[in-house]
N, C-alpha and C positions, 0 to 999 in steps of 0.2 A: 404585521409585527405587534399589533395591539394585544394579542393573546398568544399563549404558547402554541407552537405548531404540533404539540403532542397532547393527547388526552391522558393525563397522568393517572386519573382514577381508573380508566379502562385498562391502562397498562398494568396497574397493580392487580386488578381483578384477573387479568390474563395470566400473570405470573403465579398467582395463587392456584389457578387451575392447572398450569403446567407443573407446579410442584407436586400436586396430587397425582398427576400422570407419572411423574418421575418416581414417586414412592411406589406406585402400583406396578408399573412396567419396568422401571429401571432398577428398582431395589428388590421388591418382594418377588416378582416373577423371575427376575434375572438371577436370583439366588435360591430359587426353588428347584431342588434336585429332581422333581417330577416333571419339570418342563424340558422340552427339547432344546438342544444346544442351538439349533437354528431351524428356521422354517425356510428351507432352501427354495430359491426361485432362480430360474435361468435368467440371464441378464435382460433379454427382451421382455419377458413376463414381468420382471421387477420394474423395469422402466414404465410399463403401462400401469402397474398397480400404484406406483408412487406419483405418477403424473408430474414429471420433473420439469416440464416446460415452464420457462419464465416469461410471463405475459405483461402486457402494458398496464393492466389494472390489478389492484390487490384483492385479497380475499377476506372474508369475514372471520370473526373470532372462532366460531365453531369449526370451520374448515381447517383453520390453522392448528387448533387443538388436536383434531384428528390426524393431521400431518405429524405432529409430535408423537402421537401414539404409534403411527405407522413406522416412523424412524426407529423407535425402540423395539417394536414387535418384530420387524423384519431384519433387525441386526443380530449379530451373534451374541448369545448370552454367555459371557465369559465366566460367570459364576454359577451357572445352572448345574453343571456336571464337571468332573475333573477333565477339563479341556487342556490337553497338552500340546503346545507348539513350542518349538525351540526358542522362540523369541518372546512368547507371552505365556508365562506359566500360570497354571491355576493357583489362585491365591486364597482358596477357602471361601466361606460364605459371607465374609465381611464385605459389604458394599464399598466400592471405591468412590467415596463421596467427592474426592478431588476431581474426578473425571466428569461429573455431571455438569451440564445436562446432555452431554453427548455420550454415545456408546463407548465403552472402554476398549476400543479396538484401534490399533495403529493402522494407518492407511498404507499398506504396501501390497496386499493382494486382494482380489475380489472375494475369495472365500472367507477371509478374515473380516473384511469391511465392505460387504456388497453394496449397501445403501450409500455409504460415504464415497466410495469410488465412483459410482454413477452420478452422484450429486456434483462431485468435483469436475467430472467430465462435462456436465451440463453448464455449470457456472463458467468454466474456462471458455467453452464455446461461445457463450453469450458475450463475455468480455471481448473475445477476439472479433466477434461480429461488430461490436461498437467501435473497435479500432479500425475496422474496414476490411478485415480478412475473411474470406469464405472458408478457409481451412487453416490448419496450423497445429500447434502443440502447446504444452505448458504444464506448469506444476505450481502448487501453492508452496511458498517458502517462508521461513521464519523471519519475516521482515524485509523491507526494501533494500537494506544493505546486502543481504544475502542474495536477493533477486538480481541486483546489479552485478554481484560477483559471479553468479551463474552465467550472466550474459557474456562477461569477459572470458570465462572458461570455455563456453560453447563456441565463441568466435575464434578463439585460438585453436580449438580442436578442428573446426571446419577448415581452417587454413593449413594447419599442421597436424593431421590425425596421428602421426607418429609420436607427437608430444605426450600422448596419453601413456604410452608404454616406455618411451625413452627419456621423458622429462625434457628439460630445457637445454641440455648440454649442446645439442647440435642445432639449436634454433638461432636465427639471426637476432640481433637486438631489436625487440619489438617496441613499437611506439603506440601509446594510447592518447586520445585527445578528449578533453572535456573543457567546459568553460570555467572561467575564474569563479563563477557563482555555483558550480556544480557541487553536489553533495560529497562530503568527505569520504563516503563509502567507496568512491572510485579509487582514492589513494589507498585505503585499507585493503580493498580487493586486490589491487596490483601487488601490494606487499604479500598478501596471503598466497597468491598464485605464483610467487617467485618472479614476477615481471619486473617489480621494483618501482618504487615511487618516483625515482629520477626519470623514469620512462613514461610518466604521465605528464603530458604537455597541456598546460592550462591556457586556453585561448582567450584573447582579450574580448571584453564585453563592451557594449555601448553604455550610455548614461543611464539606461533603464535596466541594465543587468542582463541583456540578451547577448548571446554569442554572435560575433560578427563573422559571417561566412567568409568574407574576403581574408580575414585574419586566420581563419582555419586553413584556407588554401595556402597562405604563406607559411604557416607552421608545418604543414605537410611537406611542402617543397624544401623547407630548411632541414627537416629531419631526414628526408631522403638524401639530401646533399651530404649530410654527416654520416651516412652509411647505415642508418637504422631502417627498419621496415615498418611502415604504418600498418596498423591492423584494425583499429577499433575507434569509433567516435561515439561519445555519449552526449546526446543533446538532452536538455532538461525542460520539462513542461511543468512549471511551477517550482521555481527555486525556493530554497528554504527561507531566506530572509526577505527578499523583495517580492517573491511571488511572480517572477518573470517567466515568460514562455519563449524559448528559442525559436527562430524561424526555421521550421522543420523542412519545408520544401527546398529552400536554398541550401540547407545543410545536406539534404539528401542528394542534391545535384553534385555537390563536392564529393560525397562518398561514392556516388556512381562513377564519377570520372576516375577515381583512384582505386575502385574495387574494395572499399572498406566496409566493414560491418557497422551498421547504424543502429545503435541502441537508444531508446528514449526512456529516460528516467521520469516517468509520469506518476511517481509514488504519490505526490501531493495533488497535481493538477489533473490526473487521469479521469476523475469523476466528472469533470466538466463535459466529457463526451456524452453524458446522459442528457444534457440540457441542449435543446435546439438553439437556445439563445447564446450559449457559451462554447459550444464545441468548435467554433471557428478558431478558438485559441490554440487548438492542436491541429490545425490544417496541415496536412502532409504526413501525419503519423502513420498512415497506411503504407507509406514507403519504407518504413523501418524494418529491420530484421528481428528486433525483439523489443519488448516493452515491460517496464516495471509499473505496477499499479497497486496502490495500497487502499483498499476500501475501508480499512480501519482508521483512515485519516478523515477525509471529508464526509464520507458516508456514515462515520461513527459506528461501524461494525465493531464488535468487541475485539480487543487485542487478542491474538494477532491475526491479521488477514491480509496477506500480501501475495499477489499473483505475478508469476513470471510467465509472460506470454511470448510465444515463438511463432514466427511466420512459417518456418520450415515445417513440412509435413512428411519428411522422408525418414523420420526416426532419429534425427540428429541428436536429440536430447538423450535418448536411450543409448545410442552408441557412445556418446561422450562420457556418460556417468555409469552405465550399467556394467556389472561384473557377473551377473547370472548366478548368484549364490544358490546352489542346488537344494539347500534346505528350505528355501522359500519359493524360488522361481523355477519349479520343475516344468519342463516343456511338454510332458505327457498328461497334463491334467484334463479333466473331462469337460472343461469350459474354455472359452476363448481367452487364452493367456495374455492377449494384448491388453486386457483389463488389469493385469498385475503391474500397475504403474509405478510401484515403489522404486524400481531400479532406475527410473529417470532422475532421481534425486540423489545427491550425496548423502542424504539422511537415510536411515532405515525407517524407524518409527516416526510417523508424523501425526500431528493432531488434526482434528476434523475442522480445519479452518473454513473450508468451503461451505459447510453446513450453516454457519452463522450468516453468511451472505445470502445463501439460497433461501433461508427462512425469512430474512428481512425482505428479500425481493418478492417472495410469495405474499408477504403481508401488505406491502404498499404498491407493488408493481413498478414497472419502469417509469411510469409517469410520476408515481409517488417519490421515487428516488430523484427524479429530475426536479421536482418541487423542493425537495430537501436541499439540493445544491443551489437552486435559485433563491431560496429563502436566506441561505447563508450569504449569498451575494447581496441581497436586499439589505440585510443587517449591516454589512460593510458599508454600503452606500449611505445608509442612515447615519452611521457613526461618523463617516467622512463629512457629511453635511453639517452635523452638529459640531464637530471639532473645528470646522472652518468658521463657525459663528462665534466661537468662544475665544476670548483673549488668552494668549499664552500658549495655544496649541499651534505648532508649526510642522507642516508635513515635510517628510524627507523627499517624497515624490507622490504624485497622483497614483493610486493603486491600480494595477491592471486586473488584479484578481481579488483575493480575500486578505492579503497581507497589508494591513494598515500600519505604516511606519511613521512615527512622529516624535518630535521633542515636546516636552512641556517646559516652557520658559517661565520661571517664577518671577514675581514682580521685581525682585531685587536685580534681575538681569535684563529686564526689558529696556529696549532702546540703547543697549550697550554692545550691539553686535559688531561695531567697528573697533571695539577695544581689543588689544592683543591677548587679553586674558579671558575673553568671552567664551570661546569654545572649550578651553580647558575647564572652566567653571561649569559650563553647561553639561560637559561629559560626566560630572559628578552628581547631577540631579537625578537621573533615572535610577542609579543604584540606591540613592538615599530614599527616594519614594518607594522603591521596591522593598527595602528593609522595613519601612514604616508599615506598609500594607500587610506584610507577612507577620510582623509582630502584632498588629491589630487583628489579623485573621480575616480581613475583609475581602481580599482578592489575591490573585497571583497572576502576574503578567510578565512576559519575558522582555529583556532588553539586550542589546549588543552594540559594540562598535562595528563599523563596516568600512573597510578601506580607510580613507582619510576622515570619514565621518565619526564624530564622537558618539558615545552611547545614546541610543534612542529606543523608545518602546516599539514593540511589534505586537499588535493585537490581531488575533484571528478568531472569528466567530463561526463555529460549525454546529453548535448545539441547537436543534430546532425548537427547544423549549425557551430560548432566550427571547425576550420581548423588548419593546422600546424602553420600558421602565428600567430594565436591567442595563441597557446600553447607556441611558442617561445617568444611572448610578455610577457606572464605570468612569465616565468623564467627571462627574461631581467628586468622586473619591480622589482621582488624580489631582484635581484642583485643590481640594482641601488638604491633602497630604503634602503638596508641594508649595503651598501658599507662602509659608514663612521661611523657605530655604534661601 
């Protein structure tokens, strides 16, 4: 942590080179009417040309720059000639700057986005491998909330396939289960799907914010006795506030007894699977039916990058969401139409979210991604040790992961914790410090109340450029801004 974990100068040099490639291949050639619309390659040939495999070690700058050229050269040039498709009309020769640095092609069919479709296939397979599945399915979705909603929808379709055509009219009252610490997207998804927020049952957690499997069992039995039909359990690997990991093996046992779909919301904590030191936090995740994993969180892939992973390999995702629009998904094409993956998603046009993760993986390798996760963990450990040594910093609890939750107690409140007004006054400290730091422009850090706990700070370090000096500054600034409160 003495020095940044990134070479900033080398990164700037790389970006300058990439920008030149974008100008040449992504703008000039892509809008040159003398160029071919596409340099067609059959899928297997294209896989070999691109060398899509994600390896343990990263690659050098020149190889990465060549990969950027290959992505653009082997993608469809939507501005080269009047390319007419019913969903992506020719827009003239003005380059679509807002789409750079990716080709301006939505990912719904192989013919429109051959490079991006194969990249998504490769990245999803690698993520499933880390979960512990040798086969399966998946899709990139616009954020973890939508990935969680897809899980609920697919679970309902598997149990009640007729719900796709007939809706919810003939279904029993369904029951979903998640912990009290689960992400709010479970409630939003239940509302969106017509299941209803009243039918989301929040299971009691222990003092560290982990779902209690015995309480899950009790809730399932209670709901059954009331006439509802249990359907879906969402366990969380890395809760939003406390960073807690639910006991997946024990929860999987409960789900197996009752025949329930087990989804793991690992949007935040999923990247711990990359680290041999930390993957034990998700022990049992291989027993789940589906997983949400957001590389744009801990791995700091550019927003947005959220994977919905499915253990099923029977085509469940396609059957659940597909409608086979004949203007896109013709069955008599001259290539393998299983690569026309767009019908697996409720969306039509999707951005090239997999490309960002693929390129990062090529740059640093699996081991480099693991080091990024472990460096973030080391930064949290350092911040924890320093906070313990400073007067006025009080932990909410010892962190299990990267969520460091603490109160800052200003001198005026120290030694008064037995006073009936202490906690009410302490709850006003974090908002006051937050206002000061924002008005000063020095930092920005979140705070929140939690259950019976009054407002506390929640600091999470993921940026590999952060050093000990930065972390010391963070604590110094909290002390300075809160000293006279």
